Backbone bond lengths (Angstrom), bond angles and torsions (degrees), N, CA, C in turn:
res aa  C-N    CA-C-N  psi(-1)  N-CA   C-N-CA  omega(-1)  CA-C   N-CA-C  phi
1 M - - - 1.432 - - 1.529 108.10 -
2 H 1.299 115.61 140.35 1.460 120.44 -178.95 1.526 109.93 -122.93
3 L 1.308 115.22 143.57 1.458 123.05 175.09 1.520 106.00 -127.35
4 D 1.308 116.86 116.46 1.458 122.33 -168.64 1.526 107.61 56.47
5 M 1.300 117.91 -121.17 1.460 121.19 -179.72 1.531 111.99 -104.03
6 D 1.345 118.08 4.31 1.460 121.77 -176.88 1.526 110.82 -102.14
7 T 1.303 114.47 149.36 1.462 120.79 175.56 1.522 108.65 -88.15
8 V 1.323 116.51 132.20 1.462 122.00 176.86 1.521 107.27 -95.08
9 H 1.319 116.33 120.07 1.459 121.69 -179.29 1.522 109.67 -91.25
10 W 1.321 116.00 139.41 1.464 121.90 178.84 1.513 109.34 -86.41
11 A 1.314 116.02 140.80 1.465 121.50 178.44 1.524 109.20 -109.61
12 G 1.318 115.89 152.26 1.453 120.96 178.63 1.515 113.09 -74.59
13 S 1.334 115.97 -27.38 1.462 120.08 178.25 1.517 109.05 -152.24
14 V 1.328 114.02 164.64 1.456 121.52 -179.50 1.516 108.14 -128.66
15 K 1.318 116.99 140.75 1.454 121.64 176.74 1.522 108.42 -110.09
16 Y 1.335 115.87 123.11 1.462 121.29 178.17 1.517 107.97 -137.46
17 L 1.316 116.93 121.08 1.463 123.17 -177.68 1.522 112.25 54.07
18 G 1.321 116.51 37.43 1.451 121.61 177.19 1.507 115.41 81.64
19 V 1.326 118.17 0.57 1.462 121.68 -179.89 1.511 108.52 -105.90
20 H 1.329 116.64 124.80 1.459 121.85 179.37 1.523 109.33 -91.37
21 R 1.316 116.31 127.98 1.467 121.49 176.87 1.517 108.78 -119.60
22 G 1.332 115.24 138.22 1.457 121.16 179.82 1.511 111.84 -94.64
23 K 1.341 115.54 -168.21 1.464 121.46 -177.71 1.520 113.05 -61.29
24 N 1.322 116.70 -36.87 1.458 119.52 -175.83 1.535 112.41 -94.56
25 L 1.311 117.38 22.01 1.460 124.95 178.70 1.523 113.84 62.60
26 S 1.337 116.98 18.41 1.452 118.99 169.48 1.528 106.69 -82.26
27 F 1.295 116.91 167.23 1.462 118.45 179.50 1.514 109.68 -124.48
28 D 1.302 115.28 159.06 1.452 122.91 -172.84 1.520 109.32 -103.07
29 I 1.346 117.98 118.47 1.464 120.66 178.84 1.526 111.52 -91.31
30 H 1.327 117.43 -1.91 1.461 119.55 -178.58 1.522 111.42 -61.64
31 T 1.306 118.19 -33.08 1.467 119.64 177.41 1.520 110.72 -67.37
32 F 1.334 117.25 -36.59 1.470 120.42 176.33 1.526 109.94 -63.93
33 R 1.331 115.25 -45.47 1.463 120.34 -178.46 1.524 111.28 -65.39
34 R 1.316 117.09 -43.08 1.464 121.34 179.58 1.525 110.66 -60.96
35 S 1.317 116.57 -44.39 1.465 120.62 178.74 1.523 110.85 -64.45
36 F 1.339 116.20 -42.30 1.464 120.50 179.12 1.518 110.74 -58.05
37 Y 1.336 117.09 -51.60 1.462 120.22 -176.98 1.530 111.86 -66.04
38 A 1.307 118.61 -34.14 1.465 120.83 177.92 1.525 110.35 -63.46
39 V 1.326 116.79 -47.80 1.466 120.42 -179.69 1.524 110.08 -69.63
40 F 1.333 116.72 -42.64 1.465 120.64 179.76 1.526 111.02 -58.07
41 N 1.328 117.62 -49.31 1.464 120.81 -179.05 1.515 111.98 -63.68
42 N 1.317 117.14 -36.44 1.458 120.67 178.12 1.525 110.61 -65.38
43 I 1.319 117.14 -48.22 1.472 120.38 179.24 1.518 110.05 -63.77
44 H 1.333 116.97 -44.87 1.463 120.59 -177.18 1.520 111.63 -61.89
45 S 1.316 117.39 -38.17 1.466 120.01 -178.82 1.526 112.21 -66.38
46 H 1.338 117.35 -23.45 1.460 120.72 -178.37 1.535 113.74 -102.91
47 T 1.333 118.10 -7.62 1.464 119.58 -173.32 1.520 113.52 -125.34
48 K 1.318 118.41 19.77 1.465 120.41 -178.31 1.523 112.34 -59.99
49 A 1.333 117.77 -30.89 1.462 121.57 -176.62 1.532 112.37 -82.67
50 L 1.326 118.09 -11.52 1.461 120.51 -178.89 1.520 111.24 -78.41
51 E 1.317 116.01 159.04 1.460 120.64 177.66 1.525 109.96 -69.52
52 E 1.335 115.48 155.82 1.461 121.49 -175.60 1.531 114.00 -57.78
53 P 1.344 119.72 -44.28 1.478 117.98 179.99 1.534 113.47 -60.54
54 V 1.313 116.67 -33.69 1.465 120.22 178.26 1.527 109.78 -69.62
55 Q 1.331 116.92 -43.22 1.458 120.59 177.57 1.525 110.82 -60.88
56 L 1.341 116.24 -45.24 1.465 119.91 -179.72 1.525 111.64 -61.65
57 A 1.325 116.81 -39.09 1.472 119.93 178.16 1.522 110.73 -63.25
58 L 1.315 117.14 -40.19 1.469 120.44 178.10 1.521 111.10 -65.56
59 Y 1.325 117.03 -42.77 1.465 120.56 179.67 1.522 111.37 -65.50
60 E 1.326 116.23 -40.12 1.466 118.66 178.69 1.522 111.56 -67.06
61 S 1.320 116.60 -32.43 1.466 120.08 -179.70 1.521 113.22 -76.77
62 Y 1.334 116.55 -39.69 1.464 119.99 -172.40 1.523 114.68 -105.52
63 C 1.337 118.27 -30.13 1.465 120.97 -174.45 1.523 113.38 -97.07
64 L 1.317 117.41 -41.38 1.460 120.18 -177.36 1.528 112.79 -59.31
65 P 1.338 119.96 -41.56 1.474 118.45 177.33 1.529 113.63 -60.05
66 L 1.318 117.29 -26.97 1.468 119.83 178.34 1.522 111.73 -70.50
67 L 1.334 117.09 -32.52 1.460 120.59 178.27 1.516 112.43 -79.96
68 T 1.318 117.01 -27.82 1.463 120.34 -174.61 1.524 113.01 -104.09
69 F 1.322 117.12 9.15 1.455 120.73 179.62 1.525 110.01 -59.14
70 A 1.293 117.51 128.38 1.471 124.94 177.94 1.523 112.81 65.20
71 A 1.333 118.26 16.99 1.469 121.07 -178.10 1.522 111.64 -62.77
72 G 1.308 117.76 -31.49 1.454 120.22 179.74 1.514 113.43 -70.23
73 A 1.316 116.79 -21.38 1.463 120.68 -177.69 1.523 112.83 -102.04
74 L 1.324 117.39 -6.20 1.458 121.24 -175.43 1.517 110.78 -114.98
75 T 1.300 116.20 155.31 1.459 122.38 173.68 1.521 107.59 -115.02
76 Y 1.318 116.34 114.87 1.456 120.92 -178.50 1.521 110.53 -84.47
77 N 1.327 116.79 143.27 1.460 119.61 170.03 1.530 108.13 -87.53
78 K 1.320 117.51 175.06 1.463 121.26 -175.09 1.523 112.30 -60.74
79 Q 1.314 116.77 -40.42 1.463 120.16 -178.58 1.528 111.03 -66.31
80 Q 1.311 117.63 -39.58 1.457 120.83 179.57 1.530 110.93 -66.73
81 V 1.327 117.32 -40.28 1.466 120.60 176.48 1.525 109.53 -62.04
82 H 1.320 115.85 -43.91 1.465 120.43 178.27 1.533 110.91 -60.10
83 D 1.326 117.35 -46.28 1.467 121.35 -178.80 1.524 111.78 -62.29
84 L 1.325 117.73 -39.78 1.463 120.72 178.24 1.530 110.85 -69.58
85 N 1.324 117.26 -36.97 1.464 120.42 176.08 1.523 111.61 -65.08
86 V 1.325 116.95 -36.60 1.463 120.42 177.45 1.529 109.96 -60.83
87 C 1.316 117.21 -41.42 1.466 120.43 177.80 1.521 110.92 -58.71
88 W 1.316 115.43 -49.53 1.462 120.05 -176.16 1.529 110.90 -67.68
89 N 1.332 117.66 -40.29 1.461 120.77 178.26 1.523 111.70 -66.48
90 T 1.321 117.06 -34.25 1.460 121.19 176.56 1.520 110.52 -61.67
91 M 1.316 116.37 -39.12 1.459 120.46 177.61 1.522 110.19 -60.95
92 Y 1.335 117.85 -47.05 1.464 121.04 179.84 1.534 111.36 -64.10
93 R 1.320 117.04 -42.50 1.458 119.46 178.74 1.520 111.14 -61.55
94 T 1.306 117.19 -38.04 1.461 120.81 -179.75 1.521 110.97 -69.15
95 V 1.316 117.48 -43.97 1.475 120.82 -178.45 1.523 110.76 -63.08
96 F 1.334 117.18 -43.19 1.462 121.03 -174.61 1.532 113.51 -99.47
97 N 1.335 117.31 9.98 1.466 123.64 177.02 1.524 113.07 55.93
98 F 1.335 117.00 43.89 1.461 122.17 174.87 1.518 109.19 -91.46
99 N 1.330 115.19 150.34 1.457 119.73 169.17 1.524 108.49 -80.10
100 R 1.296 117.18 164.69 1.464 121.18 -179.96 1.523 112.06 -60.39
101 Q 1.320 118.37 -35.56 1.457 121.41 -178.19 1.523 112.88 -76.69
102 E 1.320 118.51 -15.39 1.463 121.34 -175.80 1.516 113.78 -88.62
103 F 1.315 119.41 -12.04 1.464 120.92 -170.75 1.526 109.71 -130.43
104 Y 1.317 117.57 110.02 1.467 121.47 175.46 1.487 109.84 -136.99
């Protein structure tokens, strides 16, 4: 496709306000998950000695907004909801030292 004398290149996805959209107008939650785990691991590495309620308050303040960013404007499919729940459940399992099979 050409616009004036320039060639317009097609992209596989577009990023707008931090939300990645692909060709079929689906969106990518991997950036949300990556950001969540980066912040979660950083907080966890510095707060292991704190009591659980304090850790949970920090995670709810800093990590939860990363998972729910733009949630009001997006429609999640079942797999995306599951993937976001796995992130949040992983946080709880880590704080309370549960194995994956012990917490559902």
